[in-house]
C-alpha positions in Angstrom: -29.5 -51.4 -61.6 -31.2 -54.9 -61.5 -31.9 -56.5 -58.2 -32.3 -60.3 -58.2 -33.7 -61.9 -55.0 -31.1 -64.2 -53.4 -33.7 -67.0 -53.1 -34.2 -67.0 -56.8 -30.5 -67.2 -57.4 -30.1 -70.1 -55.0 -33.1 -72.0 -56.5 -31.5 -71.7 -60.0 -28.1 -73.1 -58.7 -26.5 -76.2 -60.1 -27.8 -79.5 -58.7 -24.5 -81.1 -59.4 -22.9 -83.1 -56.6 -20.4 -80.9 -54.7 -16.8 -81.6 -55.2 -16.1 -81.1 -51.5 -14.6 -77.6 -51.5 -16.8 -75.3 -49.4 -17.1 -71.8 -50.8 -18.1 -70.7 -47.3 -14.9 -69.9 -45.4 -16.6 -70.3 -42.0 -17.9 -73.8 -42.9 -14.4 -74.7 -44.3 -12.7 -73.5 -41.1 -15.2 -75.5 -39.0 -14.4 -78.7 -40.9 -10.7 -78.0 -40.5 -11.0 -77.5 -36.7 -13.1 -80.7 -36.4 -10.5 -82.6 -38.3 -7.6 -81.2 -36.3 -9.4 -82.1 -33.0 -10.0 -85.7 -34.3 -6.4 -86.2 -35.2 -5.1 -84.7 -31.9 -7.4 -87.0 -30.0 -6.3 -90.0 -32.1 -2.6 -89.2 -31.4 -3.3 -88.8 -27.6 -5.1 -92.2 -27.6 -2.0 -93.8 -29.0 0.0 -92.3 -26.2 1.7 -89.7 -28.3 2.3 -86.0 -27.5 0.8 -83.9 -30.3 1.4 -80.2 -30.8 -0.5 -77.9 -33.2 2.1 -76.3 -35.4 -0.3 -75.3 -38.3 0.3 -71.6 -37.9 4.0 -72.0 -38.7 3.2 -73.2 -42.3 6.0 -75.7 -42.4 4.4 -78.5 -44.4 2.4 -80.2 -41.7 -0.1 -79.3 -39.1 0.8 -81.5 -36.1 4.1 -82.5 -34.7 3.5 -85.6 -32.6 6.2 -87.1 -30.4 6.0 -90.9 -29.9 7.6 -91.6 -26.5 7.7 -95.4 -27.2 9.9 -95.0 -30.3 11.4 -91.6 -29.4 10.5 -90.3 -32.9 8.5 -87.4 -34.2 5.5 -87.7 -36.6 4.8 -84.9 -39.0 1.0 -85.0 -39.6 -0.7 -82.9 -42.3 -4.5 -82.8 -41.6 -7.1 -82.6 -44.3 -10.7 -82.3 -43.2 -13.1 -83.0 -46.1 -16.8 -83.2 -46.4 -17.9 -86.8 -46.9 -18.9 -86.2 -50.6 -15.4 -84.8 -51.5 -13.6 -86.5 -54.4 -10.3 -84.7 -54.1 -7.8 -83.5 -51.5 -5.6 -80.4 -52.2 -2.0 -80.5 -51.0 0.3 -77.6 -51.2 3.7 -77.6 -52.8 5.3 -77.4 -49.3 3.3 -80.3 -48.0 4.4 -82.5 -50.9 8.0 -81.5 -50.5 7.8 -82.3 -46.7 6.4 -85.7 -47.6 9.3 -86.3 -50.0 12.0 -85.1 -47.6 10.7 -86.9 -44.5 8.8 -89.9 -45.8 9.4 -92.0 -42.6 7.9 -89.2 -40.4 5.3 -87.7 -42.7 1.6 -88.7 -42.4 -1.4 -87.4 -44.3 -4.4 -87.6 -42.0 -7.7 -87.5 -43.9 -10.8 -86.9 -41.7 -14.2 -87.0 -43.4 -16.9 -84.9 -42.0 -20.6 -85.6 -42.6 -23.4 -83.5 -41.2 -21.0 -82.0 -38.6 -19.7 -85.4 -37.3 -16.2 -86.6 -38.0 -15.3 -90.1 -39.1 -12.2 -91.7 -37.6 -9.0 -90.3 -39.1 -7.3 -92.3 -41.8 -3.5 -92.1 -42.1 -1.4 -92.2 -45.3 2.3 -92.6 -44.5 5.2 -91.6 -46.7 5.8 -89.6 -49.8 2.7 -88.4 -51.6 4.4 -88.0 -55.0 7.6 -89.2 -56.7 9.0 -85.7 -57.4 8.9 -82.2 -56.2 6.2 -80.0 -57.9 7.5 -77.4 -60.3 8.0 -73.9 -58.9 5.0 -72.6 -60.7 2.7 -75.2 -59.2 1.4 -74.1 -55.8 -0.8 -77.1 -55.1 -1.9 -80.5 -56.5 -5.3 -82.2 -56.2 -5.2 -85.9 -55.3 -8.0 -88.4 -55.8 -9.4 -89.0 -52.3 -10.4 -92.6 -53.1 -6.9 -93.5 -54.2 -5.4 -92.0 -51.0 -8.0 -93.7 -48.8 -7.1 -97.0 -50.5 -3.6 -96.6 -49.1 -4.8 -95.3 -45.7 -4.9 -97.2 -42.4 -6.3 -96.4 -39.0 -3.9 -94.4 -36.8 -3.0 -97.4 -34.6 -2.2 -99.6 -37.6 0.9 -97.7 -38.8 4.1 -99.6 -38.5 
């Protein structure tokens, strides 16, 4: 058996820029929770009534009722580290965006050094077709999504 000190392994690691997917499940969960909190706060600031439905796995994380319009908003929240260049969306999330484009919102929340930026909202269908059955998720270019994004209060 060969024992290699952890510090040596870490020091020999790649110096490439991270792609934004944390291999640490605790760090990933912390980013997700910060993002959810930021979107819930943004929805409340708009006068909406958000509810966390993420445990239901129904294609979005927050169901938010807008009492002014009497409509629901289906918000899928993606928390990403600031250096991330992609966002992963599941097949179910994409299908939900296609079936409910007027209600569906992708909320992107970038997190840098533990602090969240203001959420950015992308409304509508995220693709033009349903993914094939053998495709569980699709990666989207975060810069292209953010180019379509607006602040929560700017949605029409």
